[in-house]
Biopython code that builds the backbone (N, CA, C, O; Angstrom):
import numpy as np
from Bio.PDB.StructureBuilder import StructureBuilder

atoms = [
    (1, "MET", "N", (-20.297, -87.977, 41.000)),
    (1, "MET", "CA", (-19.358, -87.351, 40.079)),
    (1, "MET", "C", (-18.435, -88.434, 39.542)),
    (1, "MET", "O", (-18.129, -89.423, 40.208)),
    (2, "LEU", "N", (-18.010, -88.203, 38.318)),
    (2, "LEU", "CA", (-17.049, -89.123, 37.695)),
    (2, "LEU", "C", (-15.851, -88.290, 37.157)),
    (2, "LEU", "O", (-16.040, -87.283, 36.474)),
    (3, "THR", "N", (-14.673, -88.718, 37.468)),
    (3, "THR", "CA", (-13.464, -88.100, 36.886)),
    (3, "THR", "C", (-13.435, -88.449, 35.397)),
    (3, "THR", "O", (-14.216, -89.278, 34.929)),
    (4, "SER", "N", (-12.537, -87.815, 34.669)),
    (4, "SER", "CA", (-12.427, -88.113, 33.239)),
    (4, "SER", "C", (-12.085, -89.571, 32.999)),
    (4, "SER", "O", (-12.680, -90.198, 32.124)),
    (5, "SER", "N", (-11.137, -90.134, 33.753)),
    (5, "SER", "CA", (-10.779, -91.510, 33.561)),
    (5, "SER", "C", (-11.920, -92.448, 33.940)),
    (5, "SER", "O", (-12.107, -93.483, 33.300)),
    (6, "GLU", "N", (-12.671, -92.104, 34.954)),
    (6, "GLU", "CA", (-13.846, -92.924, 35.296)),
    (6, "GLU", "C", (-14.954, -92.840, 34.239)),
    (6, "GLU", "O", (-15.623, -93.828, 33.937)),
    (7, "ALA", "N", (-15.127, -91.635, 33.687)),
    (7, "ALA", "CA", (-16.118, -91.459, 32.590)),
    (7, "ALA", "C", (-15.674, -92.223, 31.359)),
    (7, "ALA", "O", (-16.496, -92.861, 30.701)),
    (8, "ASN", "N", (-14.391, -92.173, 31.032)),
    (8, "ASN", "CA", (-13.887, -92.938, 29.918)),
    (8, "ASN", "C", (-14.147, -94.445, 30.113)),
    (8, "ASN", "O", (-14.616, -95.123, 29.198)),
    (9, "GLU", "N", (-13.844, -94.947, 31.289)),
    (9, "GLU", "CA", (-14.043, -96.358, 31.575)),
    (9, "GLU", "C", (-15.528, -96.728, 31.500)),
    (9, "GLU", "O", (-15.890, -97.744, 30.907)),
    (10, "ALA", "N", (-16.378, -95.905, 32.101)),
    (10, "ALA", "CA", (-17.813, -96.169, 32.078)),
    (10, "ALA", "C", (-18.338, -96.192, 30.646)),
    (10, "ALA", "O", (-19.144, -97.049, 30.285)),
    (11, "ARG", "N", (-17.879, -95.257, 29.845)),
    (11, "ARG", "CA", (-18.339, -95.200, 28.445)),
    (11, "ARG", "C", (-17.842, -96.396, 27.678)),
    (11, "ARG", "O", (-18.581, -96.942, 26.858)),
    (12, "GLN", "N", (-16.617, -96.827, 27.910)),
    (12, "GLN", "CA", (-16.053, -97.993, 27.236)),
    (12, "GLN", "C", (-16.783, -99.282, 27.604)),
    (12, "GLN", "O", (-16.809, -100.233, 26.823)),
    (13, "ASN", "N", (-17.370, -99.306, 28.786)),
    (13, "ASN", "CA", (-18.094, -100.500, 29.237)),
    (13, "ASN", "C", (-19.490, -100.605, 28.628)),
    (13, "ASN", "O", (-20.137, -101.646, 28.745)),
    (14, "LEU", "N", (-19.960, -99.540, 27.979)),
    (14, "LEU", "CA", (-21.246, -99.593, 27.344)),
    (14, "LEU", "C", (-21.117, -100.268, 25.985)),
    (14, "LEU", "O", (-20.103, -100.144, 25.297)),
    (15, "THR", "N", (-22.161, -100.978, 25.625)),
    (15, "THR", "CA", (-22.209, -101.591, 24.291)),
    (15, "THR", "C", (-23.219, -100.812, 23.426)),
    (15, "THR", "O", (-24.399, -100.698, 23.758)),
    (16, "TYR", "N", (-22.715, -100.293, 22.323)),
    (16, "TYR", "CA", (-23.608, -99.574, 21.418)),
    (16, "TYR", "C", (-24.546, -100.536, 20.733)),
    (16, "TYR", "O", (-24.099, -101.477, 20.076)),
    (17, "PRO", "N", (-25.879, -100.311, 20.880)),
    (17, "PRO", "CA", (-26.826, -101.311, 20.369)),
    (17, "PRO", "C", (-27.235, -101.086, 18.894)),
    (17, "PRO", "O", (-27.913, -101.934, 18.313)),
    (18, "GLY", "N", (-26.849, -100.004, 18.315)),
    (18, "GLY", "CA", (-27.307, -99.673, 16.970)),
    (18, "GLY", "C", (-28.673, -99.035, 17.032)),
    (18, "GLY", "O", (-29.229, -98.849, 18.114)),
    (19, "HIS", "N", (-29.211, -98.704, 15.895)),
    (19, "HIS", "CA", (-30.500, -97.987, 15.840)),
    (19, "HIS", "C", (-31.735, -98.862, 15.702)),
    (19, "HIS", "O", (-32.853, -98.375, 15.873)),
    (20, "LYS", "N", (-31.561, -100.123, 15.401)),
    (20, "LYS", "CA", (-32.706, -100.967, 15.090)),
    (20, "LYS", "C", (-33.582, -101.234, 16.295)),
    (20, "LYS", "O", (-34.806, -101.293, 16.175)),
    (21, "ASP", "N", (-32.962, -101.399, 17.469)),
    (21, "ASP", "CA", (-33.730, -101.652, 18.715)),
    (21, "ASP", "C", (-33.855, -100.298, 19.429)),
    (21, "ASP", "O", (-32.949, -99.872, 20.146)),
    (22, "LYS", "N", (-35.001, -99.631, 19.215)),
    (22, "LYS", "CA", (-35.186, -98.287, 19.758)),
    (22, "LYS", "C", (-35.065, -98.231, 21.258)),
    (22, "LYS", "O", (-34.455, -97.304, 21.790)),
    (23, "ALA", "N", (-35.634, -99.205, 21.963)),
    (23, "ALA", "CA", (-35.575, -99.213, 23.418)),
    (23, "ALA", "C", (-34.124, -99.320, 23.899)),
    (23, "ALA", "O", (-33.720, -98.601, 24.813)),
    (24, "ALA", "N", (-33.340, -100.215, 23.286)),
    (24, "ALA", "CA", (-31.949, -100.361, 23.671)),
    (24, "ALA", "C", (-31.139, -99.122, 23.316)),
    (24, "ALA", "O", (-30.236, -98.717, 24.048)),
    (25, "TYR", "N", (-31.484, -98.524, 22.167)),
    (25, "TYR", "CA", (-30.805, -97.293, 21.743)),
    (25, "TYR", "C", (-31.079, -96.151, 22.702)),
    (25, "TYR", "O", (-30.175, -95.395, 23.056)),
    (26, "ASP", "N", (-32.361, -96.026, 23.131)),
    (26, "ASP", "CA", (-32.724, -94.987, 24.082)),
    (26, "ASP", "C", (-32.069, -95.204, 25.430)),
    (26, "ASP", "O", (-31.642, -94.244, 26.071)),
    (27, "THR", "N", (-31.982, -96.464, 25.875)),
    (27, "THR", "CA", (-31.287, -96.788, 27.131)),
    (27, "THR", "C", (-29.835, -96.406, 27.066)),
    (27, "THR", "O", (-29.289, -95.803, 27.991)),
    (28, "TYR", "N", (-29.206, -96.767, 25.950)),
    (28, "TYR", "CA", (-27.766, -96.417, 25.746)),
    (28, "TYR", "C", (-27.588, -94.905, 25.813)),
    (28, "TYR", "O", (-26.708, -94.425, 26.527)),
    (29, "ASN", "N", (-28.406, -94.144, 25.082)),
    (29, "ASN", "CA", (-28.294, -92.667, 25.118)),
    (29, "ASN", "C", (-28.509, -92.119, 26.518)),
    (29, "ASN", "O", (-27.847, -91.157, 26.906)),
    (30, "ALA", "N", (-29.418, -92.707, 27.286)),
    (30, "ALA", "CA", (-29.668, -92.232, 28.655)),
    (30, "ALA", "C", (-28.438, -92.512, 29.508)),
    (30, "ALA", "O", (-28.058, -91.687, 30.339)),
    (31, "GLN", "N", (-27.815, -93.665, 29.311)),
    (31, "GLN", "CA", (-26.611, -94.006, 30.070)),
    (31, "GLN", "C", (-25.475, -93.055, 29.754)),
    (31, "GLN", "O", (-24.770, -92.604, 30.656)),
    (32, "VAL", "N", (-25.288, -92.739, 28.452)),
    (32, "VAL", "CA", (-24.219, -91.808, 28.057)),
    (32, "VAL", "C", (-24.526, -90.424, 28.673)),
    (32, "VAL", "O", (-23.626, -89.770, 29.199)),
    (33, "ALA", "N", (-25.761, -89.995, 28.609)),
    (33, "ALA", "CA", (-26.129, -88.692, 29.197)),
    (33, "ALA", "C", (-25.844, -88.665, 30.685)),
    (33, "ALA", "O", (-25.368, -87.651, 31.196)),
    (34, "ASP", "N", (-26.118, -89.735, 31.388)),
    (34, "ASP", "CA", (-25.832, -89.796, 32.809)),
    (34, "ASP", "C", (-24.338, -89.740, 33.102)),
    (34, "ASP", "O", (-23.897, -89.035, 34.010)),
    (35, "ILE", "N", (-23.580, -90.478, 32.335)),
    (35, "ILE", "CA", (-22.103, -90.442, 32.495)),
    (35, "ILE", "C", (-21.600, -89.019, 32.288)),
    (35, "ILE", "O", (-20.818, -88.504, 33.088)),
    (36, "GLU", "N", (-22.055, -88.392, 31.209)),
    (36, "GLU", "CA", (-21.563, -87.045, 30.886)),
    (36, "GLU", "C", (-22.034, -85.995, 31.890)),
    (36, "GLU", "O", (-21.310, -85.034, 32.153)),
    (37, "ALA", "N", (-23.229, -86.157, 32.455)),
    (37, "ALA", "CA", (-23.729, -85.215, 33.477)),
    (37, "ALA", "C", (-22.858, -85.333, 34.729)),
    (37, "ALA", "O", (-22.483, -84.319, 35.318)),
    (38, "GLN", "N", (-22.538, -86.549, 35.134)),
    (38, "GLN", "CA", (-21.688, -86.728, 36.315)),
    (38, "GLN", "C", (-20.281, -86.202, 36.075)),
    (38, "GLN", "O", (-19.659, -85.635, 36.973)),
    (39, "TRP", "N", (-19.785, -86.394, 34.853)),
    (39, "TRP", "CA", (-18.446, -85.920, 34.515)),
    (39, "TRP", "C", (-18.420, -84.376, 34.458)),
    (39, "TRP", "O", (-17.462, -83.761, 34.927)),
    (40, "LYS", "N", (-19.452, -83.759, 33.895)),
    (40, "LYS", "CA", (-19.516, -82.281, 33.860)),
    (40, "LYS", "C", (-19.576, -81.721, 35.267)),
    (40, "LYS", "O", (-18.983, -80.679, 35.547)),
    (41, "GLU", "N", (-20.298, -82.412, 36.173)),
    (41, "GLU", "CA", (-20.338, -81.991, 37.557)),
    (41, "GLU", "C", (-18.930, -81.994, 38.165)),
    (41, "GLU", "O", (-18.564, -81.095, 38.922)),
    (42, "TYR", "N", (-18.165, -83.006, 37.821)),
    (42, "TYR", "CA", (-16.763, -83.076, 38.290)),
    (42, "TYR", "C", (-15.943, -81.894, 37.761)),
    (42, "TYR", "O", (-15.216, -81.246, 38.513)),
    (43, "LEU", "N", (-16.073, -81.623, 36.448)),
    (43, "LEU", "CA", (-15.296, -80.517, 35.866)),
    (43, "LEU", "C", (-15.628, -79.188, 36.544)),
    (43, "LEU", "O", (-14.732, -78.399, 36.842)),
    (44, "VAL", "N", (-16.876, -78.952, 36.780)),
    (44, "VAL", "CA", (-17.284, -77.688, 37.432)),
    (44, "VAL", "C", (-16.760, -77.649, 38.866)),
    (44, "VAL", "O", (-16.263, -76.612, 39.305)),
    (45, "SER", "N", (-16.859, -78.754, 39.604)),
    (45, "SER", "CA", (-16.380, -78.769, 40.981)),
    (45, "SER", "C", (-14.876, -78.586, 41.102)),
    (45, "SER", "O", (-14.383, -78.023, 42.080)),
    (46, "GLU", "N", (-14.161, -79.062, 40.109)),
    (46, "GLU", "CA", (-12.685, -78.962, 40.151)),
    (46, "GLU", "C", (-12.169, -77.634, 39.587)),
    (46, "GLU", "O", (-11.236, -77.050, 40.139)),
    (47, "TYR", "N", (-12.766, -77.157, 38.500)),
    (47, "TYR", "CA", (-12.153, -76.033, 37.769)),
    (47, "TYR", "C", (-13.093, -74.831, 37.543)),
    (47, "TYR", "O", (-12.613, -73.730, 37.274)),
    (48, "GLY", "N", (-14.390, -75.018, 37.644)),
    (48, "GLY", "CA", (-15.288, -73.909, 37.313)),
    (48, "GLY", "C", (-16.159, -73.475, 38.449)),
    (48, "GLY", "O", (-17.079, -72.687, 38.232)),
    (49, "TYR", "N", (-15.924, -73.940, 39.640)),
    (49, "TYR", "CA", (-16.783, -73.692, 40.814)),
    (49, "TYR", "C", (-17.016, -72.237, 41.096)),
    (49, "TYR", "O", (-18.086, -71.878, 41.587)),
    (50, "ASP", "N", (-16.047, -71.368, 40.803)),
    (50, "ASP", "CA", (-16.154, -69.967, 41.103)),
    (50, "ASP", "C", (-16.584, -69.102, 39.911)),
    (50, "ASP", "O", (-16.601, -67.875, 40.004)),
    (51, "LEU", "N", (-16.925, -69.743, 38.805)),
    (51, "LEU", "CA", (-17.321, -69.007, 37.636)),
    (51, "LEU", "C", (-18.827, -68.944, 37.543)),
    (51, "LEU", "O", (-19.514, -69.879, 37.954)),
    (52, "PRO", "N", (-19.368, -67.820, 36.992)),
    (52, "PRO", "CA", (-20.823, -67.763, 36.816)),
    (52, "PRO", "C", (-21.259, -68.900, 35.905)),
    (52, "PRO", "O", (-20.495, -69.353, 35.052)),
    (53, "GLU", "N", (-22.492, -69.356, 36.090)),
    (53, "GLU", "CA", (-23.013, -70.486, 35.315)),
    (53, "GLU", "C", (-22.913, -70.253, 33.804)),
    (53, "GLU", "O", (-22.583, -71.173, 33.056)),
    (54, "SER", "N", (-23.195, -69.036, 33.358)),
    (54, "SER", "CA", (-23.117, -68.753, 31.908)),
    (54, "SER", "C", (-21.693, -68.917, 31.418)),
    (54, "SER", "O", (-21.485, -69.405, 30.308)),
    (55, "VAL", "N", (-20.710, -68.527, 32.206)),
    (55, "VAL", "CA", (-19.312, -68.702, 31.847)),
    (55, "VAL", "C", (-18.915, -70.176, 31.868)),
    (55, "VAL", "O", (-18.180, -70.638, 30.996)),
    (56, "GLN", "N", (-19.411, -70.922, 32.882)),
    (56, "GLN", "CA", (-19.171, -72.357, 32.926)),
    (56, "GLN", "C", (-19.621, -73.047, 31.625)),
    (56, "GLN", "O", (-18.917, -73.885, 31.061)),
    (57, "LYS", "N", (-20.843, -72.652, 31.170)),
    (57, "LYS", "CA", (-21.369, -73.254, 29.937)),
    (57, "LYS", "C", (-20.500, -72.885, 28.720)),
    (57, "LYS", "O", (-20.249, -73.733, 27.863)),
    (58, "SER", "N", (-20.057, -71.672, 28.643)),
    (58, "SER", "CA", (-19.211, -71.232, 27.535)),
    (58, "SER", "C", (-17.864, -71.943, 27.561)),
    (58, "SER", "O", (-17.364, -72.386, 26.527)),
    (59, "VAL", "N", (-17.288, -72.048, 28.745)),
    (59, "VAL", "CA", (-16.019, -72.741, 28.892)),
    (59, "VAL", "C", (-16.186, -74.192, 28.466)),
    (59, "VAL", "O", (-15.355, -74.727, 27.732)),
    (60, "PHE", "N", (-17.260, -74.831, 28.926)),
    (60, "PHE", "CA", (-17.457, -76.236, 28.549)),
    (60, "PHE", "C", (-17.644, -76.364, 27.026)),
    (60, "PHE", "O", (-17.058, -77.258, 26.415)),
    (61, "SER", "N", (-18.437, -75.502, 26.415)),
    (61, "SER", "CA", (-18.663, -75.609, 24.971)),
    (61, "SER", "C", (-17.348, -75.501, 24.203)),
    (61, "SER", "O", (-17.092, -76.256, 23.265)),
    (62, "ARG", "N", (-16.540, -74.566, 24.616)),
    (62, "ARG", "CA", (-15.234, -74.403, 23.958)),
    (62, "ARG", "C", (-14.308, -75.612, 24.173)),
    (62, "ARG", "O", (-13.654, -76.087, 23.245)),
    (63, "ALA", "N", (-14.273, -76.088, 25.409)),
    (63, "ALA", "CA", (-13.408, -77.243, 25.723)),
    (63, "ALA", "C", (-13.900, -78.470, 24.957)),
    (63, "ALA", "O", (-13.098, -79.248, 24.441)),
    (64, "TRP", "N", (-15.207, -78.638, 24.887)),
    (64, "TRP", "CA", (-15.754, -79.788, 24.156)),
    (64, "TRP", "C", (-15.376, -79.728, 22.658)),
    (64, "TRP", "O", (-14.962, -80.719, 22.056)),
    (65, "ALA", "N", (-15.533, -78.549, 22.106)),
    (65, "ALA", "CA", (-15.184, -78.353, 20.668)),
    (65, "ALA", "C", (-13.705, -78.631, 20.424)),
    (65, "ALA", "O", (-13.335, -79.196, 19.395)),
    (66, "GLU", "N", (-12.880, -78.239, 21.352)),
    (66, "GLU", "CA", (-11.430, -78.393, 21.185)),
    (66, "GLU", "C", (-10.932, -79.829, 21.459)),
    (66, "GLU", "O", (-9.904, -80.230, 20.913)),
    (67, "GLY", "N", (-11.635, -80.594, 22.286)),
    (67, "GLY", "CA", (-11.043, -81.854, 22.707)),
    (67, "GLY", "C", (-11.855, -83.113, 22.599)),
    (67, "GLY", "O", (-11.307, -84.196, 22.805)),
    (68, "HIS", "N", (-13.178, -83.034, 22.277)),
    (68, "HIS", "CA", (-14.009, -84.235, 22.402)),
    (68, "HIS", "C", (-13.594, -85.373, 21.507)),
    (68, "HIS", "O", (-13.852, -86.532, 21.833)),
    (69, "SER", "N", (-12.963, -85.083, 20.394)),
    (69, "SER", "CA", (-12.566, -86.172, 19.501)),
    (69, "SER", "C", (-11.440, -87.033, 20.104)),
    (69, "SER", "O", (-11.172, -88.142, 19.641)),
    (70, "SER", "N", (-10.791, -86.494, 21.146)),
    (70, "SER", "CA", (-9.734, -87.240, 21.800)),
    (70, "SER", "C", (-10.131, -87.794, 23.148)),
    (70, "SER", "O", (-9.320, -88.429, 23.822)),
    (71, "GLY", "N", (-11.370, -87.561, 23.553)),
    (71, "GLY", "CA", (-11.884, -88.167, 24.799)),
    (71, "GLY", "C", (-12.040, -87.166, 25.931)),
    (71, "GLY", "O", (-11.684, -85.992, 25.824)),
    (72, "TYR", "N", (-12.588, -87.684, 27.014)),
    (72, "TYR", "CA", (-12.931, -86.873, 28.165)),
    (72, "TYR", "C", (-11.708, -86.199, 28.813)),
    (72, "TYR", "O", (-11.796, -85.066, 29.287)),
    (73, "THR", "N", (-10.590, -86.895, 28.828)),
    (73, "THR", "CA", (-9.414, -86.335, 29.465)),
    (73, "THR", "C", (-8.915, -85.107, 28.717)),
    (73, "THR", "O", (-8.479, -84.134, 29.332)),
    (74, "GLU", "N", (-8.977, -85.152, 27.402)),
    (74, "GLU", "CA", (-8.567, -83.969, 26.595)),
    (74, "GLU", "C", (-9.509, -82.826, 26.813)),
    (74, "GLU", "O", (-9.069, -81.678, 26.886)),
    (75, "VAL", "N", (-10.783, -83.089, 26.919)),
    (75, "VAL", "CA", (-11.765, -82.031, 27.186)),
    (75, "VAL", "C", (-11.473, -81.406, 28.581)),
    (75, "VAL", "O", (-11.542, -80.190, 28.760)),
    (76, "GLU", "N", (-11.148, -82.276, 29.545)),
    (76, "GLU", "CA", (-10.821, -81.765, 30.901)),
    (76, "GLU", "C", (-9.619, -80.828, 30.811)),
    (76, "GLU", "O", (-9.630, -79.762, 31.427)),
    (77, "TYR", "N", (-8.596, -81.196, 30.066)),
    (77, "TYR", "CA", (-7.424, -80.317, 29.914)),
    (77, "TYR", "C", (-7.843, -78.947, 29.377)),
    (77, "TYR", "O", (-7.441, -77.912, 29.908)),
    (78, "HIS", "N", (-8.640, -78.955, 28.335)),
    (78, "HIS", "CA", (-9.072, -77.668, 27.748)),
    (78, "HIS", "C", (-9.986, -76.915, 28.699)),
    (78, "HIS", "O", (-9.902, -75.690, 28.794)),
    (79, "TYR", "N", (-10.850, -77.616, 29.397)),
    (79, "TYR", "CA", (-11.735, -76.978, 30.373)),
    (79, "TYR", "C", (-10.912, -76.255, 31.438)),
    (79, "TYR", "O", (-11.199, -75.105, 31.768)),
    (80, "GLN", "N", (-9.917, -76.908, 31.961)),
    (80, "GLN", "CA", (-9.072, -76.320, 32.983)),
    (80, "GLN", "C", (-8.377, -75.051, 32.430)),
    (80, "GLN", "O", (-8.377, -74.006, 33.082)),
    (81, "GLU", "N", (-7.799, -75.157, 31.245)),
    (81, "GLU", "CA", (-7.119, -74.011, 30.624)),
    (81, "GLU", "C", (-8.090, -72.851, 30.344)),
    (81, "GLU", "O", (-7.793, -71.691, 30.629)),
    (82, "ASP", "N", (-9.244, -73.193, 29.785)),
    (82, "ASP", "CA", (-10.222, -72.167, 29.415)),
    (82, "ASP", "C", (-10.849, -71.500, 30.660)),
    (82, "ASP", "O", (-11.134, -70.302, 30.654)),
    (83, "ALA", "N", (-11.056, -72.296, 31.720)),
    (83, "ALA", "CA", (-11.603, -71.733, 32.983)),
    (83, "ALA", "C", (-10.604, -70.727, 33.558)),
    (83, "ALA", "O", (-10.993, -69.665, 34.045)),
    (84, "GLU", "N", (-9.324, -71.068, 33.498)),
    (84, "GLU", "CA", (-8.309, -70.150, 34.041)),
    (84, "GLU", "C", (-8.286, -68.863, 33.210)),
    (84, "GLU", "O", (-8.174, -67.770, 33.765)),
    (85, "PHE", "N", (-8.389, -68.987, 31.905)),
    (85, "PHE", "CA", (-8.437, -67.805, 31.050)),
    (85, "PHE", "C", (-9.640, -66.968, 31.360)),
    (85, "PHE", "O", (-9.542, -65.742, 31.410)),
    (86, "ALA", "N", (-10.790, -67.601, 31.573)),
    (86, "ALA", "CA", (-12.016, -66.869, 31.914)),
    (86, "ALA", "C", (-11.831, -66.091, 33.205)),
    (86, "ALA", "O", (-12.243, -64.935, 33.299)),
    (87, "ARG", "N", (-11.215, -66.713, 34.198)),
    (87, "ARG", "CA", (-10.936, -66.024, 35.472)),
    (87, "ARG", "C", (-10.073, -64.777, 35.229)),
    (87, "ARG", "O", (-10.333, -63.720, 35.804)),
    (88, "GLU", "N", (-9.064, -64.899, 34.392)),
    (88, "GLU", "CA", (-8.207, -63.758, 34.115)),
    (88, "GLU", "C", (-8.973, -62.635, 33.433)),
    (88, "GLU", "O", (-8.769, -61.462, 33.746)),
    (89, "VAL", "N", (-9.855, -62.988, 32.502)),
    (89, "VAL", "CA", (-10.647, -61.951, 31.825)),
    (89, "VAL", "C", (-11.597, -61.268, 32.808)),
    (89, "VAL", "O", (-11.736, -60.045, 32.810)),
    (90, "ILE", "N", (-12.247, -62.081, 33.645)),
    (90, "ILE", "CA", (-13.184, -61.502, 34.657)),
    (90, "ILE", "C", (-12.458, -60.582, 35.586)),
    (90, "ILE", "O", (-12.949, -59.500, 35.906)),
    (91, "ALA", "N", (-11.270, -61.001, 36.034)),
    (91, "ALA", "CA", (-10.504, -60.162, 36.934)),
    (91, "ALA", "C", (-10.037, -58.861, 36.255)),
    (91, "ALA", "O", (-9.961, -57.820, 36.907)),
    (92, "ALA", "N", (-9.733, -58.916, 34.976)),
    (92, "ALA", "CA", (-9.237, -57.755, 34.256)),
    (92, "ALA", "C", (-10.353, -56.708, 34.045)),
    (92, "ALA", "O", (-10.061, -55.517, 33.930)),
    (93, "VAL", "N", (-11.577, -57.126, 33.996)),
    (93, "VAL", "CA", (-12.666, -56.161, 33.720)),
    (93, "VAL", "C", (-13.320, -55.652, 35.004)),
    (93, "VAL", "O", (-14.208, -54.801, 34.953)),
    (94, "LYS", "N", (-12.891, -56.162, 36.141)),
    (94, "LYS", "CA", (-13.455, -55.708, 37.407)),
    (94, "LYS", "C", (-12.818, -54.411, 37.841)),
    (94, "LYS", "O", (-13.168, -53.873, 38.891)),
]
sb = StructureBuilder()
sb.init_structure("model")
sb.init_model(0)
sb.init_chain("A")
sb.init_seg("    ")
for serial, (resi, resn, name, xyz) in enumerate(atoms, 1):
    if name == "N":
        sb.init_residue(resn, " ", resi, " ")
    sb.init_atom(name, np.array(xyz, "f"), 0.0, 1.0, " ", f" {name:<3s}", serial, name[0])
structure = sb.get_structure()
């Protein structure tokens, strides 16, 4: 798992190879996917562990849309807020 700051650092340490070298480009994309998978695992373990998987996906999609242009830490902030809201909605309909 990677925290948001660790994911930011790992992403900053990657060098974007451009599109001309397909193998390097594919390697870069695989590395980004790995960083983001580990980071999403962290988000779920910290904030979404008790939510159904479908709700976790919805919460992440919303948080990503709201914060990705500002980086992983901003997405984490929105994920935490949106997960709490989802819990409140789930509790209200029970």
